[in-house]
N, C-alpha and C positions, 0 to 999 in steps of 0.2 A: 504494500500500500504506500501512498504518498507520505511525505514528511509529516503533515499535520496530524493525521489520524494515527500514524504509526508510533508516535512517541510519547504521549503524556505519561506513559505507562509503566514500563517494566519495573524500574526501581521503586517508583512511587507507589505503584500498586502493591508491590511486595511489602512495603513498610505499612501500608494501610491494612493489608490482610493480617499482618502480624497481630495488630490490635483486634481486628474483627473476629479472629478465631478464638480469642479469649472469652471465657464466660465467667460470671461471678460464681464463685464456689460457695455453696450454702451448707453450713453445718460444721462444727468442731474445728479441728486444726486445719482442715483444708480451707475453710473460709478465711482464717487468719493468714495463712500462707498466700492465698489468692489476693487478699487486700494489700499485703506488703509487696507482692510482685507487681501489681498494677500501678501502685502509687496513687496518692490522693487525687491528683488531677485527672488521671485516666478513669479512676473509679467514679468521679463526679459525672463523667460523661456516659457511664455505663449503668447507672442506677436503674434505668428502665428495663434492664434484663431480669430484674427480680420478678417472680411470678405475679401476674395480675397487673403489672404496671404498664407494659408495652401497649401502644395504641392498637386497636383491632385492625386487621388488614383483610382486604377482599381480593382474592386472586383475579388478576386481569383488570383491576380497577385502574383508572387513569386520573391524573390530577388536572388535566386540561380537557375541557369538553370538546369532543370532536376528534381527539387524538386516537390513533390506533395503538393498541398495546402489543408490543413484541418484546419479550423478555431478553435482556442481555445476560451473558454468562455471569453466574454468581462470583466468578473469579475476578470480575472487572469492576466490582463495587463492594461496599461494606455496609452491612445492616446497621441502621441507626434509628433515632427517633426525633429527627429534626422537626421543628426548631427548638424542642425542649432541651435537647442535649447540646446542640450547636446552633447558634443564631445564624440564619440565612440573611446575608446582606449584600450579595453580589449576584449578578447574572454574567456569565462568561460566554462570549460569542466565538464560535469556532467555524472553520471551513474544512470540509472532509478531505479535500485533495483526492476526490474520487466520486463515484456515482452513489446515489442513494442506496441501491442494493448492496454495493460493496461495503458501505458503512455499516449497514445492518449486519452483514455477514461477519465482519471483523469484531463487532461488539458482542456477537454470540460466540466468539472463539475464546475459550478459556486461556489460551496461550498468548493472547494479545496484550493483556495487562492494562487495558484502558477501555473506557466507554463513557459517553455522555448521557444525560437524562433524556434528551430529545434530539431528534433529527428532523429538520425541515427541508422538504424537497423543493425543487425549482417550480413545481406545479402548486405549491402551497400545502401539500400534504404533510401532516405532522404525525410522527411516530414517537411514542414514549417507550423507552427501554428500561428505565430505572425510576422507581418512585422518588418523589422529592423528599420523602422521609429519609432516604438513604444517601450515603456518601458515594458519589460516582468518582472513579479515577479518571478525571478528564483534564486537569489543569497542570499536572506535573509538579504540584506543590501541595503537600498534605493540608496545610492550614487553609489554603484557598479551596481545596476540594471540600473541606468540611463546612465552609461558610457560603458555598455558591451552588447555583443551578447551572449546568452546562448545556448549551444549545449548539448542535452541529448544523451546518448549512451545506447542502449539496453543491459541489462545484470545485473550482480551482482558484487560488488566490490571484493568479495572473490573467484571469478571464472575466472581465467586467460583465460580459453578457450572461454569465452564469447567475448573477444576482438579479433575479427577475422581480417584476412588480408583485407577482403572487407570493413569492418567497418573502419579500420584505413585509408585505401586509400580514401574512400568517405569522411570521416570527414576531412582528410588533404586537399582535394581539396576545401571543403567548407570553412575551416579556411583560406586557402591561398587566396581565393576570397575575404573574409571579410577583411583580412589584406591589400590586394592590394587596395581595394575600399576606405578604411578609413586611409590608410597610417600608419598602425599599424606595429611596428617592430615584426619580427618573433623571439621571445625569451621568456624565462620563466618569465620575468617580465610582459609581456603583454598577454601571453597565459597561463592561470592559471587554477588550479583545484578549484572546489567548496570549498574544505577543506581550501584553502588559503584566502578565503574572510574573512575580519575582522568580528568577532562576530558570525561566523557560528558554528553550532554544528554538521556539516556534515563531512563525511570522504571521499566522492567521489572526484576523480575517483579511489582512493585506491592505494595500493602498487603494484598492478599488471599492472597498466597502464604504458606503456613503453614510457616515455617522450622523451628520446633520439631518439627512432625510429620515434615517432610522429613528432617531430620538423624537422627531416631530410626529412620526407615525405611532410610536409608543405612547406619547403624551395624549394624542388624539384618541387612541383606543382606550386608554385608561379613563379619560374624561367621559367617553361614550358609555362605559360600563359602570360608572360611578352611581 
């Protein structure tokens, strides 16, 4: 796959899964050892794993009305209970460097080590692959993974024609819904490109992504749905 989809991944995903595989140990010495191993900070983010605390989940449910659910491999994300354990205050814009179908395929590949919450096609079709509750391995930065929702867009960074009217409109509606739900300001500090994530070596969404147009569409969509 291309540079953008191929990389958020391997090392960052491994570090996320290290925490994700841990469970709170209930009872006796095992619980004490578990607490010490996790550390107070990590334990504070995993309290919801206690029986009866986690939010109920419905298989195949989507967070954005009209999205199609296609599950990413569980190796490419970490189970969480956001925003109760991690505050969501960012939307991160990606470009797939490939087709819609190829993006879906690699996000279903457990060896890929990365996936975003959503993919938006050039025709405006939206597929959700990871629940917003959960931490997707999409940014190449653990902190940003934990605090953000990642949206992939079908196309290539050097092809402005790939960023269609339908794509901009559908993505703007999606981002507007996310911002409204989590009280995220609609500005360039909180809606960012993958290239702006600290430590990344990625360039998406690239110089042809029209940020002014996009933010206007997001603001319009948020106002319309208010």
